[in-house]
C-alpha positions as CSV (number, residue, x, y, z in Angstrom):
1,M,40.8,69.9,32.5
2,G,38.2,69.5,35.4
3,H,36.8,73.0,34.6
4,T,36.1,71.7,31.0
5,L,34.1,68.9,32.1
6,L,32.2,70.9,34.8
7,C,31.4,73.4,31.8
8,L,30.3,70.4,29.5
9,R,28.3,69.2,32.0
10,G,26.5,72.4,33.0
11,F,25.8,72.8,29.1
12,F,24.3,69.0,29.3
13,F,22.1,70.1,32.1
14,L,20.9,73.1,30.5
15,Y,20.1,71.3,27.3
16,L,17.8,68.8,29.4
17,L,16.1,71.6,31.1
18,Y,15.2,73.2,27.7
19,R,14.2,69.7,26.2
20,G,12.0,69.1,29.1
21,Q,10.4,72.9,28.9
22,A,10.2,72.6,25.2
23,Q,8.9,69.1,24.6
24,D,6.4,68.6,27.7
25,A,4.4,66.3,25.2
26,V,5.3,62.9,23.9
27,L,4.6,61.4,20.4
28,T,5.0,58.2,19.9
29,I,4.2,55.6,16.7
30,E,3.3,51.7,16.5
31,P,5.1,50.0,15.2
32,N,8.2,51.8,16.2
33,W,10.0,52.3,12.7
34,T,11.1,55.2,10.8
35,H,10.8,53.6,7.4
36,F,7.4,52.4,6.1
37,F,5.9,51.0,2.9
38,T,2.6,51.1,0.8
39,G,-0.2,49.4,2.2
40,E,1.3,49.4,5.8
41,S,-0.4,50.9,8.8
42,V,1.0,53.1,11.5
43,T,-0.7,54.3,14.8
44,F,0.1,57.9,16.3
45,K,-0.1,58.0,20.1
46,C,-0.2,61.6,21.8
47,D,0.6,61.8,25.9
48,F,2.0,64.3,28.0
49,T,3.0,64.5,31.7
50,G,0.5,66.0,34.5
51,D,-3.3,66.1,34.8
52,K,-5.4,65.5,31.8
53,D,-9.0,67.0,32.2
54,S,-11.7,67.5,30.1
55,D,-10.7,70.5,28.5
56,W,-7.5,69.4,26.7
57,F,-7.7,68.4,23.1
58,Y,-5.0,67.3,20.8
59,S,-4.1,67.8,17.1
60,I,-1.3,66.3,14.8
61,Y,0.7,68.5,12.7
62,R,2.5,67.4,9.5
63,N,5.2,69.6,8.1
64,D,4.1,72.4,10.4
65,Q,0.5,72.1,8.9
66,E,-2.5,71.3,11.0
67,W,-3.5,67.8,9.6
68,L,-5.5,66.0,12.2
69,P,-7.5,68.6,14.0
70,Y,-8.9,68.8,17.8
71,D,-9.5,65.2,18.7
72,K,-10.4,63.8,22.4
73,H,-8.7,60.6,21.7
74,E,-5.1,60.1,22.1
75,S,-4.2,57.9,19.4
76,Y,-4.8,57.8,15.8
77,E,-4.3,54.7,13.2
78,L,-3.3,55.9,9.5
79,H,-4.2,52.9,7.1
80,P,-3.1,52.2,4.4
81,L,0.2,54.4,4.0
82,T,1.1,55.8,0.8
83,P,4.2,58.0,-0.1
84,G,2.4,61.2,0.1
85,Y,2.1,60.6,4.1
86,G,5.7,61.1,4.4
87,G,7.1,63.9,6.6
88,A,7.6,65.5,9.9
89,Y,4.9,64.9,12.8
90,Q,4.0,66.6,15.7
91,C,1.5,66.5,18.6
92,F,-0.1,69.5,20.3
93,F,-2.4,69.6,23.4
94,D,-4.4,72.6,23.6
95,Q,-6.5,74.4,26.6
96,K,-7.7,77.8,26.3
97,D,-4.8,79.7,26.0
98,S,-2.3,76.7,27.1
99,R,-0.1,74.7,24.3
100,K,1.9,71.7,25.0
101,E,4.2,70.8,22.2
102,S,5.7,67.1,21.5
103,N,8.5,65.9,20.0
104,T,9.4,65.4,16.3
105,I,8.9,62.0,14.3
106,Y,10.0,61.7,10.6
107,L,8.0,59.3,8.9
108,N,9.6,57.8,5.3
109,V,7.0,56.0,3.2
110,S,8.1,54.2,0.2
111,D,6.3,52.0,-2.6
112,R,6.2,48.3,-1.8
113,P,9.7,46.8,-2.7
114,E,10.3,43.8,-4.6
115,A,12.2,40.8,-3.6
116,V,15.2,39.9,-5.6
117,L,16.5,36.0,-5.7
118,T,19.9,35.0,-6.6
119,V,20.9,31.4,-6.5
120,S,24.6,30.2,-6.2
121,P,25.9,28.1,-8.0
122,S,23.5,28.0,-10.7
123,W,25.1,24.8,-12.5
124,P,26.2,22.9,-9.2
125,S,27.6,19.5,-9.3
126,P,25.1,16.6,-8.6
127,G,24.3,16.2,-4.9
128,A,26.2,19.7,-3.9
129,S,24.8,22.6,-1.6
130,V,22.7,25.4,-3.1
131,T,22.4,28.9,-1.4
132,L,19.3,30.9,-2.2
133,N,20.0,34.8,-1.5
134,C,16.6,37.1,-1.0
135,S,17.4,40.8,-0.9
136,V,14.9,43.6,-0.2
137,D,14.9,47.1,-0.2
138,H,15.7,48.4,3.4
139,P,17.1,45.3,4.9
140,S,17.0,46.2,8.6
141,A,13.1,46.9,8.6
142,G,12.4,43.8,10.4
143,W,11.8,41.2,7.5
144,S,11.0,37.7,7.6
145,F,11.9,35.7,4.4
146,Y,9.8,32.9,2.6
147,W,11.1,30.5,0.3
148,Y,9.0,28.4,-2.5
149,K,9.8,26.0,-5.2
150,A,8.3,26.7,-8.9
151,V,5.8,23.9,-9.9
152,P,5.3,24.1,-13.8
153,Q,1.7,25.0,-14.7
154,L,1.2,24.0,-18.5
155,S,-2.2,25.8,-18.9
156,Y,-2.4,29.7,-18.5
157,H,-4.5,32.4,-19.9
158,S,-3.7,34.0,-23.0
159,Y,-3.5,37.6,-21.5
160,G,-0.6,36.6,-19.0
161,S,1.4,34.3,-21.8
162,Y,4.5,36.5,-21.1
163,N,4.3,37.0,-17.5
164,S,6.4,34.3,-16.0
165,Y,4.4,34.3,-12.6
166,N,1.5,32.4,-14.7
167,F,3.9,29.7,-15.8
168,Y,4.4,28.2,-12.1
169,S,2.6,27.8,-9.1
170,Y,4.5,27.8,-5.7
171,E,5.0,25.4,-3.0
172,P,6.6,26.5,0.4
173,L,10.3,24.8,1.0
174,P,10.4,22.7,4.1
175,G,11.1,24.6,7.2
176,S,10.2,28.1,5.8
177,E,6.5,28.0,6.0
178,N,6.8,30.7,8.9
179,G,9.5,32.9,7.6
180,T,13.3,32.9,8.3
181,E,15.1,35.5,10.1
182,Q,18.1,34.7,7.6
183,H,18.0,36.1,4.2
184,L,20.1,33.0,3.2
185,F,18.5,29.6,2.6
186,I,20.7,26.5,1.8
187,I,19.4,23.4,0.0
188,D,21.4,20.3,0.5
189,G,21.7,17.7,-2.2
190,Q,20.6,19.5,-5.2
191,T,20.5,16.9,-8.0
192,H,17.9,18.0,-10.8
193,T,17.1,21.2,-12.4
194,A,14.7,23.3,-10.3
195,G,12.9,26.7,-10.0
196,Y,12.8,28.7,-6.7
197,V,11.2,32.4,-5.5
198,C,11.0,34.2,-2.5
199,K,9.2,37.1,-0.6
200,A,9.7,38.8,2.4
201,G,7.5,40.1,5.0
202,R,6.9,41.8,8.2
203,E,4.8,42.5,11.4
204,E,2.1,39.9,13.0
205,R,-0.5,40.6,10.3
206,V,2.1,40.0,7.8
207,Y,2.8,42.6,5.1
208,Y,4.7,41.2,2.2
209,S,7.2,42.3,-0.5
210,G,6.5,42.0,-4.0
211,Q,7.6,38.1,-4.9
212,S,10.8,37.7,-6.7
213,E,11.1,36.5,-10.3
214,P,11.9,32.6,-10.4
215,K,15.4,31.7,-10.4
216,F,16.8,28.6,-11.4
217,V,19.3,25.9,-10.4
218,W,20.1,23.7,-13.7
219,S,21.4,20.2,-14.0
220,G,23.1,18.8,-17.0
221,D,22.5,15.1,-15.7
222,L,19.6,13.2,-17.1
223,N,16.9,11.4,-14.7
224,S,14.6,8.6,-14.8
225,A,11.5,11.0,-15.0
226,A,12.5,13.6,-17.7
227,S,15.1,14.2,-20.0
228,L,16.1,17.0,-23.0
229,T,17.9,15.7,-26.1
230,V,19.2,18.1,-28.6
231,S,20.0,17.3,-32.4
232,P,22.5,18.0,-33.9
233,D,24.0,17.4,-30.4
234,S,26.3,20.3,-30.1
235,V,26.5,23.7,-28.0
236,Q,27.2,25.6,-31.0
237,H,25.0,25.8,-34.3
238,F,24.9,28.1,-37.3
239,T,21.9,30.3,-38.2
240,E,21.0,28.2,-41.0
241,T,20.9,24.7,-39.0
242,S,17.9,23.4,-38.0
243,V,17.8,22.5,-34.2
244,S,15.4,20.3,-32.5
245,L,14.9,19.8,-28.6
246,S,12.7,16.7,-27.5
247,C,11.5,16.3,-24.3
248,E,11.0,12.5,-23.0
249,G,9.9,10.9,-19.6
250,N,7.0,10.1,-17.5
251,S,4.5,12.6,-19.1
252,T,2.1,13.2,-22.1
253,E,2.4,17.2,-22.4
254,W,5.7,19.0,-22.1
255,R,6.7,22.6,-22.9
256,V,10.4,23.7,-23.6
257,R,11.6,27.0,-21.7
258,T,14.6,29.0,-22.0
259,F,16.1,31.6,-19.9
260,T,18.5,34.1,-21.7
261,K,19.5,37.5,-20.5
262,S,17.4,37.4,-17.3
263,Y,14.3,36.7,-19.3
264,L,12.2,33.6,-19.0
265,Y,10.5,32.4,-22.8
266,R,8.6,29.4,-24.1
267,C,9.2,27.7,-27.2
268,S,6.7,29.7,-29.4
269,S,8.9,33.1,-28.7
270,W,11.8,31.4,-30.7
271,G,10.3,28.4,-32.5
272,T,7.7,26.1,-32.8
273,M,6.3,23.0,-30.6
274,N,5.2,20.1,-32.2
275,G,4.0,17.4,-29.7
276,S,6.9,17.1,-27.2
277,T,9.8,18.6,-29.6
278,C,10.5,22.1,-30.3
279,K,12.0,23.2,-33.5
280,I,14.0,26.3,-33.4
281,T,12.9,28.5,-36.2
282,S,14.7,31.6,-35.2
283,S,18.0,32.6,-36.4
284,W,19.6,33.9,-33.1
285,V,19.1,32.0,-30.0
286,S,21.3,31.9,-26.8
287,G,20.6,30.6,-23.3
288,V,19.8,27.7,-21.2
289,F,17.0,25.2,-22.4
290,W,15.0,22.5,-20.6
291,C,11.9,20.8,-20.5
292,E,8.9,21.1,-18.0
293,S,5.8,18.7,-17.9
294,E,2.2,18.8,-16.9
295,T,2.9,16.8,-13.9
296,G,5.6,19.4,-12.7
297,Q,8.6,17.8,-13.5
298,F,12.0,19.4,-14.8
299,S,14.2,17.8,-17.1
300,N,18.0,18.2,-17.3
301,A,19.2,21.4,-18.6
302,V,21.8,22.4,-21.7
303,N,23.5,25.4,-22.9
304,I,22.7,26.5,-26.8
305,T,24.0,29.0,-28.8
306,K,22.5,29.7,-32.5
307,D,24.2,32.5,-34.0
308,D,25.7,33.8,-37.6
309,Y,29.3,32.4,-36.8
310,E,31.9,31.6,-39.5
311,M,32.8,28.3,-37.7
312,I,31.8,26.5,-34.6
313,L,33.4,24.0,-32.3
314,V,31.0,20.7,-32.1
315,S,31.2,19.4,-28.8
316,P,28.4,17.4,-26.5
317,V,25.8,19.4,-24.8
318,R,25.5,17.3,-21.7
319,P,28.1,16.2,-19.5
320,V,30.4,13.6,-20.3
321,A,31.4,10.7,-17.7
322,E,34.4,10.1,-16.5
323,G,36.2,7.1,-18.6
324,R,34.4,7.4,-21.8
325,S,35.5,8.7,-25.0
326,V,34.7,11.9,-26.6
327,T,35.5,13.6,-29.8
328,L,35.5,17.3,-30.9
329,S,35.5,18.9,-34.1
330,C,35.7,22.3,-35.8
331,K,32.9,22.8,-38.5
332,F,32.9,25.5,-41.0
333,K,29.6,27.5,-42.1
334,T,29.6,25.2,-45.4
335,G,29.2,22.2,-43.3
336,T,32.7,21.2,-43.9
337,V,34.7,19.5,-40.9
338,L,38.1,21.4,-41.2
339,Y,41.6,19.9,-41.1
340,N,43.9,22.7,-40.5
341,V,42.6,23.7,-37.3
342,D,44.3,24.0,-33.6
343,F,42.1,23.1,-30.5
344,Y,42.7,25.2,-27.4
345,K,41.5,24.5,-24.0
346,D,41.1,27.4,-21.3
347,D,43.1,29.5,-24.1
348,K,45.9,27.2,-24.1
349,L,47.1,25.3,-27.1
350,I,46.6,21.7,-26.8
351,Q,46.6,20.0,-30.4
352,N,48.1,21.3,-33.6
353,D,48.9,18.4,-35.8
354,T,47.2,17.7,-38.9
355,R,44.2,15.6,-37.4
356,K,40.9,17.2,-37.9
357,E,39.1,15.9,-34.5
358,L,40.2,16.3,-30.9
359,T,39.7,13.1,-29.2
360,I,39.8,12.1,-25.7
361,S,40.1,8.5,-25.2
362,V,39.3,8.2,-21.4
363,V,38.0,11.4,-20.1
364,S,38.6,12.5,-16.9
365,K,37.6,15.4,-14.6
366,S,40.9,17.4,-15.4
367,D,39.3,17.6,-19.2
368,E,36.6,19.8,-17.8
369,G,37.2,23.6,-19.2
370,F,36.6,26.1,-22.2
371,Y,37.1,24.6,-25.6
372,K,37.7,26.5,-28.8
373,C,39.2,25.8,-32.3
374,K,41.2,27.9,-34.5
375,Q,41.8,27.6,-38.4
376,R,45.5,27.5,-39.4
377,D,47.6,28.4,-42.3
378,S,44.6,30.9,-43.5
379,A,44.5,34.5,-43.9
380,D,41.3,34.8,-42.5
381,G,42.2,33.0,-39.4
382,W,38.9,32.0,-38.1
383,T,38.0,31.1,-34.3
384,S,35.3,29.3,-33.0
385,P,33.5,30.8,-29.9
386,E,34.4,28.8,-26.7
387,S,31.9,26.1,-25.1
388,W,32.4,24.8,-21.7
389,F,33.1,21.0,-21.7
390,S,31.5,19.2,-18.5
391,V,32.8,15.7,-17.0
392,K,30.6,14.3,-14.4
393,L,31.6,11.1,-12.3
394,A,30.7,7.6,-14.1
395,A,28.2,5.6,-11.9
396,S,28.9,2.4,-14.8
397,G,29.3,1.9,-18.3
398,P,32.6,1.4,-20.3
399,G,34.7,3.8,-18.2
400,K,37.1,2.9,-15.2
401,A,34.1,1.6,-12.8
402,S,32.8,-1.1,-15.3
403,Q,36.4,-2.4,-16.4
404,F,37.4,-3.7,-12.7
405,P,35.1,-6.5,-12.3
406,I,36.0,-7.3,-16.3
407,L,39.7,-7.4,-15.1
408,L,39.0,-9.4,-12.0
409,I,37.6,-12.1,-14.1
410,V,40.0,-12.2,-16.5
411,G,43.1,-12.2,-14.0
412,L,41.2,-15.1,-12.3
413,L,40.8,-17.1,-15.3
414,G,44.3,-16.1,-16.5
415,G,45.5,-17.7,-12.9
416,V,43.7,-20.9,-13.3
417,V,45.0,-21.7,-16.7
418,L,48.6,-21.0,-15.4
419,I,48.2,-23.4,-12.5
420,I,46.7,-26.2,-14.8
421,L,49.7,-25.7,-17.2
422,L,52.2,-26.1,-14.2
423,L,50.8,-29.1,-13.1
424,L,50.7,-30.7,-16.3
425,F,54.4,-29.8,-16.7
426,L,55.2,-31.2,-13.7
427,Y,53.5,-34.3,-14.6
428,L,55.2,-34.8,-17.8
429,Y,58.4,-34.2,-16.4
430,R,58.1,-36.9,-13.5
431,K,56.8,-39.3,-16.0
432,S,60.0,-38.9,-18.0
433,K,61.6,-40.2,-15.3
434,G,59.6,-43.3,-14.6
435,E,57.5,-41.8,-11.7
436,I,54.0,-41.7,-11.4
437,I,52.1,-39.0,-9.7
438,F,48.8,-39.3,-8.1
439,F,46.7,-36.3,-7.6
């Protein structure tokens, strides 16, 4: 064992001796990265040990070919970088018939990366936390991350009408003006529909990645500033049905937007905008819809599908408050409300009697889920698509919260009446025995 270690140590010292003889010059780069991107810069620095007199000249080789010939200065800045500058670099110091050769540095240069933003969850409960995740190529390359919220801009140039960047300006999120080391950014208390973007940067004279496409966090709840209503009020629609989306709120100008299959569209892509109402004229539309105002407001968002269905489930587009009543029905393409249908929740049969509708008298959070209906006793056996039925906590209204004070008042009045009757009975009883009682 000892002889083996001695031999290995001997080989190691021989290797160091060889390296010292073969590489008596040193090439370094600043910044000391192995991966660069288009538009960045790098500085090569050549040095060697020993006396440097005026007879020494250095040159830089790339891929074994002379690239920067004979220079008296021992550093060189290359700017801007392009992918063509990738390769193996070495320094050579020459003096008459002497040459010193440096180590080799391999430089990799890629096109500028694009940031990709994801949000989770995209449909949070009101007041929940939302996590933004910004990813970029080569995540270990010393990136800092910058986060922005989208502010709607209703005026745009015609040549950019299909570029989602031209629909928004961007404001830094609080605490992210100077970038964050983490690629995650958490937003607490998300209560409304909002759009976000991110980008990455590195180095002091910050080099930025491309900006991400905007991503959205959607809320189905109405707010005091803006609201979107759908007519008819249903998630699913036939191709022949005329569907209108109307924006209301504290603004004089609105636009309706949709996000479908990873693309962002405005109303004119699938309908016509008349004032603050968008009428869907396209036969096939599926996506999330919301309103945006000239004053930077976002409305609630709704999920709508319009397709060549044989039958649909008629269910509300907005969340229903706990304690309220809701009715779901099943409609055929001819417009007829079907009687012989079964209703399913999360693929489980929940009603198969002769009633044509599914009525939930007092909605609770447990009623939330995917619903569909299926035609019964038919050779065709049509089944509607599924729709998500959403439930929210009730702040007020004819639900459980509003019933409590009513029941309290009724109880107090009933108690007072009961006491009066009891006293009256006692009075009559004593009087019948010839006694008079004074109260």
